[in-house]
GULUMDREN-902723 format. One record per residue (C-alpha): residue number from 0; residue in one letter; x negated, y negated, z negated. Coordinates in nm, 3 decimals. Example, Ala and Ser with C-alpha at 12.3 -4.5 7.8 and 13.67 -1.06 7.14 Angstrom:
BEGIN
{0, 'A', {-1.230, 0.450, -0.780}}
{1, 'S', {-1.367, 0.106, -0.714}}
END
This chain:
BEGIN
{0, 'X', {-9.111, -11.719, -10.874}}
{1, 'X', {-9.378, -11.379, -10.894}}
{2, 'X', {-9.575, -11.343, -11.225}}
{3, 'X', {-9.862, -11.100, -11.336}}
{4, 'X', {-9.728, -10.767, -11.541}}
{5, 'X', {-9.883, -10.748, -11.923}}
{6, 'X', {-9.786, -11.111, -11.980}}
{7, 'X', {-9.452, -11.003, -12.127}}
{8, 'X', {-9.374, -11.095, -12.473}}
{9, 'X', {-8.995, -10.986, -12.650}}
{10, 'X', {-8.920, -11.155, -12.964}}
{11, 'X', {-8.589, -10.932, -12.966}}
{12, 'X', {-8.562, -10.601, -12.958}}
{13, 'X', {-8.210, -10.464, -12.902}}
{14, 'X', {-8.056, -10.101, -12.883}}
{15, 'X', {-8.142, -9.855, -12.592}}
{16, 'X', {-7.834, -9.667, -12.658}}
{17, 'X', {-7.416, -9.796, -12.664}}
{18, 'X', {-7.147, -9.695, -12.746}}
{19, 'X', {-6.805, -9.791, -12.624}}
{20, 'X', {-6.441, -9.606, -12.673}}
{21, 'X', {-6.136, -9.649, -12.514}}
{22, 'X', {-5.798, -9.773, -12.544}}
{23, 'X', {-5.477, -9.774, -12.424}}
{24, 'X', {-5.190, -10.057, -12.375}}
{25, 'X', {-4.812, -9.988, -12.505}}
{26, 'X', {-4.540, -10.202, -12.390}}
{27, 'X', {-4.266, -10.270, -12.566}}
{28, 'X', {-3.905, -10.089, -12.444}}
{29, 'X', {-3.722, -10.419, -12.327}}
{30, 'X', {-4.021, -10.493, -12.078}}
{31, 'X', {-4.006, -10.361, -11.714}}
{32, 'X', {-4.213, -10.405, -11.432}}
{33, 'X', {-4.020, -10.563, -11.113}}
{34, 'X', {-4.075, -10.486, -10.784}}
{35, 'X', {-4.232, -10.752, -10.535}}
{36, 'X', {-3.933, -11.003, -10.426}}
{37, 'X', {-4.151, -11.065, -10.153}}
{38, 'X', {-4.326, -10.747, -10.049}}
{39, 'X', {-4.372, -10.827, -9.700}}
{40, 'X', {-4.510, -11.188, -9.706}}
{41, 'X', {-4.779, -11.062, -9.990}}
{42, 'X', {-4.918, -10.786, -9.746}}
{43, 'X', {-5.258, -10.863, -9.652}}
{44, 'X', {-5.185, -10.958, -9.284}}
{45, 'X', {-5.541, -10.878, -9.261}}
{46, 'X', {-5.451, -10.470, -9.254}}
{47, 'X', {-5.346, -10.505, -8.906}}
{48, 'X', {-5.716, -10.546, -8.759}}
{49, 'X', {-5.834, -10.251, -8.987}}
{50, 'X', {-6.059, -10.016, -8.715}}
{51, 'X', {-5.895, -10.250, -8.431}}
{52, 'X', {-6.054, -10.102, -8.123}}
{53, 'X', {-6.094, -10.453, -7.881}}
{54, 'X', {-6.291, -10.629, -8.175}}
{55, 'X', {-6.516, -10.313, -8.140}}
{56, 'X', {-6.576, -10.337, -7.834}}
{57, 'X', {-6.595, -10.741, -7.823}}
{58, 'X', {-6.871, -10.742, -8.028}}
{59, 'X', {-7.043, -10.408, -7.881}}
{60, 'X', {-7.074, -10.617, -7.537}}
{61, 'X', {-7.195, -10.935, -7.733}}
{62, 'X', {-7.462, -10.764, -7.948}}
{63, 'X', {-7.762, -10.546, -7.978}}
{64, 'X', {-7.705, -10.415, -8.336}}
{65, 'X', {-7.458, -10.104, -8.437}}
{66, 'X', {-7.117, -10.161, -8.420}}
{67, 'X', {-6.914, -9.898, -8.681}}
{68, 'X', {-6.570, -9.875, -8.691}}
{69, 'X', {-6.470, -9.514, -8.684}}
{70, 'X', {-6.303, -9.439, -8.997}}
{71, 'X', {-6.606, -9.241, -9.134}}
{72, 'X', {-6.802, -9.581, -9.150}}
{73, 'X', {-6.549, -9.783, -9.287}}
{74, 'X', {-6.484, -9.501, -9.525}}
{75, 'X', {-6.839, -9.577, -9.631}}
{76, 'X', {-6.823, -9.905, -9.671}}
{77, 'X', {-6.498, -9.978, -9.878}}
{78, 'X', {-6.730, -9.851, -10.182}}
{79, 'X', {-7.002, -10.018, -10.364}}
{80, 'X', {-7.118, -9.931, -10.726}}
{81, 'X', {-6.793, -10.122, -10.853}}
{82, 'X', {-6.444, -9.952, -10.896}}
{83, 'X', {-6.266, -10.085, -10.664}}
{84, 'X', {-6.203, -9.976, -10.270}}
{85, 'X', {-6.126, -10.155, -9.997}}
{86, 'X', {-6.133, -10.059, -9.676}}
{87, 'X', {-6.321, -10.300, -9.430}}
{88, 'X', {-6.200, -10.448, -9.060}}
{89, 'X', {-6.543, -10.258, -8.922}}
{90, 'X', {-6.937, -10.315, -8.977}}
{91, 'X', {-7.218, -10.414, -8.747}}
{92, 'X', {-7.571, -10.365, -8.847}}
{93, 'X', {-7.779, -10.654, -8.723}}
{94, 'X', {-8.107, -10.640, -8.515}}
{95, 'X', {-8.147, -10.951, -8.538}}
{96, 'X', {-8.086, -11.314, -8.598}}
{97, 'X', {-7.877, -11.394, -8.312}}
{98, 'X', {-7.687, -11.088, -8.294}}
{99, 'X', {-7.564, -11.255, -8.672}}
{100, 'X', {-7.448, -11.577, -8.502}}
{101, 'X', {-7.295, -11.377, -8.240}}
{102, 'X', {-7.086, -11.197, -8.502}}
{103, 'X', {-7.056, -11.478, -8.700}}
{104, 'X', {-6.907, -11.716, -8.367}}
{105, 'X', {-6.679, -11.367, -8.240}}
{106, 'X', {-6.516, -11.388, -8.612}}
{107, 'X', {-6.436, -11.705, -8.567}}
{108, 'X', {-6.296, -11.675, -8.279}}
{109, 'X', {-6.065, -11.401, -8.433}}
{110, 'X', {-5.969, -11.534, -8.738}}
{111, 'X', {-6.138, -11.306, -8.946}}
{112, 'X', {-6.364, -11.353, -9.259}}
{113, 'X', {-6.696, -11.193, -9.313}}
{114, 'X', {-6.829, -11.026, -9.563}}
{115, 'X', {-7.224, -11.016, -9.574}}
{116, 'X', {-7.432, -10.664, -9.787}}
{117, 'X', {-7.679, -10.542, -9.885}}
{118, 'X', {-7.732, -10.185, -10.084}}
{119, 'X', {-7.414, -10.167, -10.246}}
{120, 'X', {-7.501, -10.204, -10.595}}
{121, 'X', {-7.239, -10.450, -10.736}}
{122, 'X', {-7.049, -10.352, -10.993}}
{123, 'X', {-6.738, -10.588, -10.959}}
{124, 'X', {-6.629, -10.552, -10.579}}
{125, 'X', {-6.822, -10.828, -10.381}}
{126, 'X', {-6.936, -10.658, -10.107}}
{127, 'X', {-6.579, -10.470, -10.020}}
{128, 'X', {-6.302, -10.655, -9.877}}
{129, 'X', {-6.096, -10.621, -9.566}}
{130, 'X', {-6.341, -10.845, -9.346}}
{131, 'X', {-6.614, -10.769, -9.094}}
{132, 'X', {-6.907, -10.626, -9.285}}
{133, 'X', {-7.212, -10.770, -9.180}}
{134, 'X', {-7.520, -10.513, -9.314}}
{135, 'X', {-7.853, -10.653, -9.321}}
{136, 'X', {-8.013, -10.402, -9.528}}
{137, 'X', {-8.138, -10.163, -9.236}}
{138, 'X', {-8.369, -10.403, -9.005}}
{139, 'X', {-8.384, -10.776, -9.204}}
{140, 'X', {-8.643, -10.644, -9.485}}
{141, 'X', {-8.979, -10.782, -9.331}}
{142, 'X', {-9.169, -11.012, -9.554}}
{143, 'X', {-9.291, -11.349, -9.436}}
{144, 'X', {-9.541, -11.617, -9.577}}
{145, 'X', {-9.724, -11.549, -9.865}}
{146, 'X', {-9.850, -11.764, -10.112}}
{147, 'X', {-10.058, -11.585, -10.429}}
{148, 'X', {-10.170, -11.885, -10.598}}
{149, 'X', {-9.890, -12.037, -10.593}}
{150, 'X', {-9.666, -11.713, -10.658}}
{151, 'X', {-9.456, -11.719, -10.415}}
{152, 'X', {-9.311, -11.547, -10.098}}
{153, 'X', {-9.064, -11.544, -9.796}}
{154, 'X', {-8.839, -11.278, -9.748}}
{155, 'X', {-8.558, -11.119, -9.502}}
{156, 'X', {-8.200, -11.063, -9.722}}
{157, 'X', {-8.230, -10.704, -9.659}}
{158, 'X', {-8.564, -10.599, -9.848}}
{159, 'X', {-8.518, -10.343, -10.152}}
{160, 'X', {-8.649, -10.473, -10.481}}
{161, 'X', {-8.877, -10.189, -10.503}}
{162, 'X', {-9.039, -10.213, -10.141}}
{163, 'X', {-9.142, -10.607, -10.245}}
{164, 'X', {-9.261, -10.502, -10.602}}
{165, 'X', {-9.466, -10.225, -10.424}}
{166, 'X', {-9.596, -10.481, -10.126}}
{167, 'X', {-9.699, -10.727, -10.418}}
{168, 'X', {-9.860, -10.480, -10.661}}
{169, 'X', {-10.211, -10.490, -10.496}}
{170, 'X', {-10.200, -10.883, -10.580}}
{171, 'X', {-10.183, -10.834, -10.947}}
{172, 'X', {-9.829, -10.982, -10.879}}
{173, 'X', {-9.431, -10.838, -10.962}}
{174, 'X', {-9.099, -10.993, -10.891}}
{175, 'X', {-9.013, -11.061, -11.213}}
{176, 'X', {-8.630, -10.976, -11.169}}
{177, 'X', {-8.589, -10.664, -11.233}}
{178, 'X', {-8.250, -10.479, -11.175}}
{179, 'X', {-8.199, -10.188, -11.284}}
{180, 'X', {-8.045, -10.065, -10.978}}
{181, 'X', {-8.395, -10.172, -10.795}}
{182, 'X', {-8.470, -9.906, -10.574}}
{183, 'X', {-8.201, -9.994, -10.347}}
{184, 'X', {-8.056, -10.341, -10.422}}
{185, 'X', {-8.160, -10.590, -10.147}}
{186, 'X', {-8.301, -10.961, -10.257}}
{187, 'X', {-8.056, -11.106, -10.031}}
{188, 'X', {-7.743, -10.912, -10.307}}
{189, 'X', {-7.943, -11.011, -10.585}}
{190, 'X', {-7.959, -11.402, -10.466}}
{191, 'X', {-7.579, -11.388, -10.436}}
{192, 'X', {-7.451, -11.238, -10.733}}
{193, 'X', {-7.732, -11.427, -10.901}}
{194, 'X', {-7.841, -11.081, -11.072}}
{195, 'X', {-8.100, -11.063, -11.388}}
{196, 'X', {-8.258, -10.788, -11.555}}
{197, 'X', {-8.430, -10.664, -11.822}}
{198, 'X', {-8.650, -10.905, -11.850}}
{199, 'X', {-8.421, -11.218, -11.797}}
{200, 'X', {-8.461, -11.390, -12.162}}
{201, 'X', {-8.853, -11.394, -12.035}}
{202, 'X', {-8.829, -11.492, -11.695}}
{203, 'X', {-8.506, -11.596, -11.652}}
{204, 'X', {-8.193, -11.510, -11.371}}
{205, 'X', {-8.255, -11.485, -10.927}}
{206, 'X', {-8.116, -11.882, -10.970}}
{207, 'X', {-8.454, -11.968, -11.210}}
{208, 'X', {-8.650, -11.756, -10.970}}
{209, 'X', {-8.581, -11.891, -10.561}}
{210, 'X', {-8.694, -12.158, -10.464}}
{211, 'X', {-8.462, -12.212, -10.082}}
{212, 'X', {-8.304, -12.004, -9.878}}
{213, 'X', {-8.212, -12.045, -9.523}}
{214, 'X', {-7.878, -11.966, -9.491}}
{215, 'X', {-7.653, -11.879, -9.160}}
{216, 'X', {-7.305, -12.043, -9.213}}
{217, 'X', {-6.935, -11.860, -9.098}}
{218, 'X', {-6.869, -12.166, -8.889}}
{219, 'X', {-7.237, -12.036, -8.704}}
{220, 'X', {-7.434, -12.328, -8.852}}
{221, 'X', {-7.752, -12.301, -9.070}}
{222, 'X', {-7.784, -12.445, -9.372}}
{223, 'X', {-8.164, -12.472, -9.606}}
{224, 'X', {-8.035, -12.452, -10.004}}
{225, 'X', {-8.365, -12.629, -10.166}}
{226, 'X', {-8.683, -12.802, -10.074}}
{227, 'X', {-8.676, -12.867, -9.716}}
END
């Protein structure tokens, strides 16, 4: 849902600065941290697939997008805005929808999970994991059908929030979920996180401003969430 600037009315004022304090925990002397009794069974079995060259070659043969399995690329995609760092199996940057479908099918055949990623602005680690990362931010950033009267627009998941608002500005509209990372956060990632922003008291979160989602599922199926 889109709205027009100048219609925001705050009924409550929040402080512009916050402070925090650090604290430490102290264990009783009689408490010990026991070693893991099952270190082999508790180890992530997908770790052996990280940087899998055979998987990389298969993906490179089947898709037109970019396949990034080198150590440098895996390092870049092992972090986001959170404190976590988890090396992915590899990264796919799809060029079109058929690339996504093909990569999903290969991942299913290989028994590995797929992790969609946008701008990597998550602060709780949703975009890192031992999985095949699918980055939509480079090629899936188009604007589709636009209805200014209804205040609705169709976009691809890799479109950045600030890019959308620049597109809407000549029409006197803006997307009201104004996250602080708007110059790099993608609409797909914002939908996945149910992002909010400084105007959420007035306009709500993403769940209140998304009419429908056309999704590709992990098994290659298609689903529309929302009105048909």
